[in-house]
C-alpha positions as a LaTeX table, in Angstrom:
\begin{tabular}{lrrr}
\hline
Residue & $x$ (\AA) & $y$ (\AA) & $z$ (\AA) \\
\hline
Unk1 & 176.69 & 131.30 & 160.46 \\
Unk2 & 174.25 & 130.53 & 163.27 \\
Unk3 & 171.70 & 133.13 & 164.21 \\
Unk4 & 170.78 & 134.09 & 167.74 \\
Unk5 & 167.35 & 132.54 & 167.19 \\
Unk6 & 168.76 & 129.17 & 166.07 \\
Unk7 & 171.17 & 129.17 & 169.02 \\
Unk8 & 168.26 & 129.79 & 171.43 \\
Unk9 & 166.21 & 127.06 & 169.77 \\
Unk10 & 168.97 & 124.45 & 170.03 \\
Unk11 & 169.71 & 125.52 & 173.60 \\
Unk12 & 166.02 & 124.95 & 174.40 \\
Unk13 & 166.28 & 121.37 & 173.12 \\
Unk14 & 169.40 & 120.85 & 175.21 \\
Unk15 & 167.79 & 122.20 & 178.39 \\
Unk16 & 164.43 & 120.56 & 177.73 \\
Unk17 & 164.93 & 117.06 & 176.28 \\
Unk18 & 161.16 & 116.50 & 176.15 \\
Unk19 & 161.00 & 119.07 & 173.35 \\
Unk20 & 163.62 & 117.15 & 171.39 \\
Unk21 & 161.71 & 113.90 & 171.99 \\
Unk22 & 158.54 & 115.49 & 170.63 \\
Unk23 & 160.36 & 116.75 & 167.54 \\
Unk24 & 162.02 & 113.38 & 166.86 \\
Unk25 & 158.76 & 111.45 & 167.31 \\
Unk26 & 157.07 & 114.01 & 165.04 \\
Unk27 & 159.74 & 113.53 & 162.37 \\
Unk28 & 159.36 & 109.76 & 162.55 \\
Unk29 & 155.59 & 110.05 & 162.10 \\
Unk30 & 156.12 & 112.38 & 159.13 \\
Unk31 & 158.55 & 109.93 & 157.56 \\
Unk32 & 156.16 & 107.01 & 158.06 \\
Unk33 & 153.29 & 109.03 & 156.59 \\
Unk34 & 155.31 & 109.90 & 153.48 \\
Unk35 & 156.68 & 106.36 & 153.10 \\
Unk36 & 153.12 & 105.03 & 153.12 \\
Unk37 & 152.59 & 106.80 & 149.79 \\
Unk38 & 155.73 & 105.46 & 148.10 \\
Unk39 & 155.31 & 102.39 & 145.88 \\
Unk40 & 157.91 & 99.75 & 146.69 \\
Unk41 & 158.22 & 100.84 & 150.30 \\
Unk42 & 154.49 & 100.18 & 150.47 \\
Unk43 & 153.82 & 96.78 & 148.92 \\
Unk44 & 150.70 & 96.27 & 146.81 \\
Unk45 & 150.54 & 100.04 & 146.45 \\
Unk46 & 147.93 & 99.70 & 143.71 \\
Unk47 & 145.61 & 98.26 & 146.36 \\
Unk48 & 145.93 & 101.32 & 148.65 \\
Unk49 & 142.39 & 102.17 & 149.67 \\
Unk50 & 141.02 & 105.40 & 151.03 \\
Unk51 & 140.12 & 103.78 & 154.34 \\
Unk52 & 138.89 & 100.53 & 155.80 \\
Unk53 & 140.07 & 96.96 & 156.02 \\
Unk54 & 139.69 & 96.51 & 152.25 \\
Unk55 & 142.98 & 98.35 & 151.68 \\
Unk56 & 145.53 & 95.71 & 150.81 \\
Unk57 & 148.62 & 97.94 & 150.85 \\
Unk58 & 151.31 & 97.22 & 153.45 \\
Unk59 & 154.03 & 99.59 & 154.63 \\
Unk60 & 157.30 & 97.64 & 154.53 \\
Unk61 & 155.20 & 94.62 & 153.61 \\
Unk62 & 154.02 & 94.32 & 157.23 \\
Unk63 & 151.78 & 97.18 & 158.41 \\
Unk64 & 148.41 & 97.51 & 156.68 \\
Unk65 & 147.88 & 101.11 & 155.55 \\
Unk66 & 145.34 & 103.27 & 153.76 \\
Unk67 & 145.22 & 106.88 & 152.66 \\
Unk68 & 143.52 & 107.73 & 155.98 \\
Unk69 & 146.15 & 105.82 & 157.96 \\
Unk70 & 148.99 & 107.64 & 156.18 \\
Unk71 & 147.25 & 111.00 & 156.60 \\
Unk72 & 146.91 & 110.39 & 160.35 \\
Unk73 & 150.66 & 109.71 & 160.54 \\
Unk74 & 151.36 & 112.96 & 158.67 \\
Unk75 & 149.08 & 114.93 & 161.01 \\
Unk76 & 150.66 & 113.36 & 164.10 \\
Unk77 & 154.07 & 114.31 & 162.70 \\
Unk78 & 153.06 & 117.92 & 162.15 \\
Unk79 & 151.57 & 118.04 & 165.65 \\
Unk80 & 154.76 & 116.63 & 167.20 \\
Unk81 & 156.93 & 119.22 & 165.47 \\
Unk82 & 154.59 & 122.10 & 166.26 \\
Unk83 & 154.21 & 121.07 & 169.90 \\
Unk84 & 157.98 & 120.68 & 170.33 \\
Unk85 & 158.12 & 124.49 & 170.53 \\
Unk86 & 157.31 & 124.46 & 174.25 \\
Unk87 & 157.90 & 122.08 & 177.14 \\
Unk88 & 154.25 & 121.83 & 178.16 \\
Unk89 & 153.00 & 121.23 & 174.64 \\
Unk90 & 155.69 & 118.60 & 174.04 \\
Unk91 & 154.63 & 116.73 & 177.18 \\
Unk92 & 150.98 & 116.97 & 176.09 \\
Unk93 & 151.83 & 115.60 & 172.64 \\
Unk94 & 153.85 & 112.69 & 173.97 \\
Unk95 & 151.58 & 111.68 & 176.85 \\
Unk96 & 148.32 & 112.49 & 175.05 \\
Unk97 & 149.50 & 110.83 & 171.84 \\
Unk98 & 150.66 & 107.83 & 173.83 \\
Unk99 & 147.22 & 107.48 & 175.39 \\
Unk100 & 145.64 & 107.74 & 171.91 \\
Unk101 & 147.89 & 104.92 & 170.69 \\
Unk102 & 147.06 & 102.74 & 173.70 \\
Unk103 & 143.35 & 103.27 & 172.99 \\
Unk104 & 143.99 & 102.44 & 169.33 \\
Unk105 & 145.82 & 99.27 & 170.43 \\
Unk106 & 142.81 & 98.20 & 172.52 \\
Unk107 & 140.47 & 99.08 & 169.65 \\
Unk108 & 142.52 & 96.95 & 167.29 \\
Unk109 & 142.43 & 94.01 & 169.69 \\
Unk110 & 138.66 & 94.05 & 170.03 \\
Unk111 & 137.65 & 94.92 & 166.46 \\
Unk112 & 138.10 & 92.11 & 163.96 \\
Unk113 & 140.47 & 92.75 & 161.08 \\
Unk114 & 137.64 & 92.10 & 158.59 \\
Unk115 & 135.05 & 94.16 & 160.50 \\
Unk116 & 133.48 & 97.26 & 158.97 \\
Unk117 & 134.49 & 98.99 & 162.22 \\
Unk118 & 138.15 & 98.48 & 161.23 \\
Unk119 & 138.16 & 101.77 & 159.33 \\
Unk120 & 141.81 & 102.78 & 159.80 \\
Unk121 & 142.80 & 99.77 & 158.87 \\
Unk122 & 144.62 & 97.79 & 161.55 \\
Unk123 & 146.25 & 94.39 & 161.43 \\
Unk124 & 148.07 & 92.42 & 164.13 \\
Unk125 & 151.42 & 94.08 & 163.37 \\
Unk126 & 149.80 & 97.53 & 163.65 \\
Unk127 & 148.22 & 96.59 & 166.97 \\
Unk128 & 151.49 & 95.58 & 168.60 \\
Unk129 & 153.28 & 98.60 & 167.14 \\
Unk130 & 150.58 & 100.81 & 168.66 \\
Unk131 & 151.18 & 99.24 & 172.08 \\
Unk132 & 154.90 & 99.99 & 171.80 \\
Unk133 & 154.24 & 103.53 & 170.56 \\
Unk134 & 151.80 & 104.21 & 173.37 \\
Unk135 & 154.15 & 103.01 & 176.10 \\
Unk136 & 157.17 & 104.67 & 174.48 \\
Unk137 & 155.53 & 108.04 & 173.94 \\
Unk138 & 154.17 & 108.17 & 177.49 \\
Unk139 & 157.58 & 107.18 & 178.87 \\
Unk140 & 159.29 & 109.95 & 176.87 \\
Unk141 & 156.68 & 112.46 & 178.04 \\
Unk142 & 157.22 & 111.50 & 181.68 \\
Unk143 & 161.00 & 111.01 & 181.62 \\
Unk144 & 161.83 & 114.01 & 179.40 \\
Unk145 & 160.95 & 116.74 & 181.93 \\
Unk146 & 162.80 & 114.83 & 184.67 \\
Unk147 & 165.97 & 114.74 & 182.59 \\
Unk148 & 165.92 & 118.52 & 182.42 \\
Unk149 & 165.61 & 118.76 & 186.21 \\
Unk150 & 168.53 & 116.40 & 186.84 \\
Unk151 & 170.74 & 118.19 & 184.33 \\
Unk152 & 171.18 & 115.02 & 182.23 \\
\hline
\end{tabular}
């Protein structure tokens, strides 16, 4: 049996798609953060470092990760879910987070993969994923409020 509160919450997502986008992106970040700590999903799990380019663990065998990298994904996920509670906060999460990921993409391009400054760590696959995340999150943050206005 649905409660009045749950009906209002789902109606809010229907009327404000940007809130749903924030929640979905948040859930994806949470899932990625958790998967980064699961041996098998993360190859060379025994080589998972705290931070830095010395970590030799790879999420799905492709994306270089560390404990710090996974923790950042978990925190981004929590933020996305928490900020999905209001339209303005959801837009701020998506657009602001998208800008952060674009900056991270640029950082990854200019910092060598073996550099001590590569503290997250980032490899080429991470860099291009960050570009896609940045563009995608900003697009969702801009398009989401417009969908509510058009009734779509």
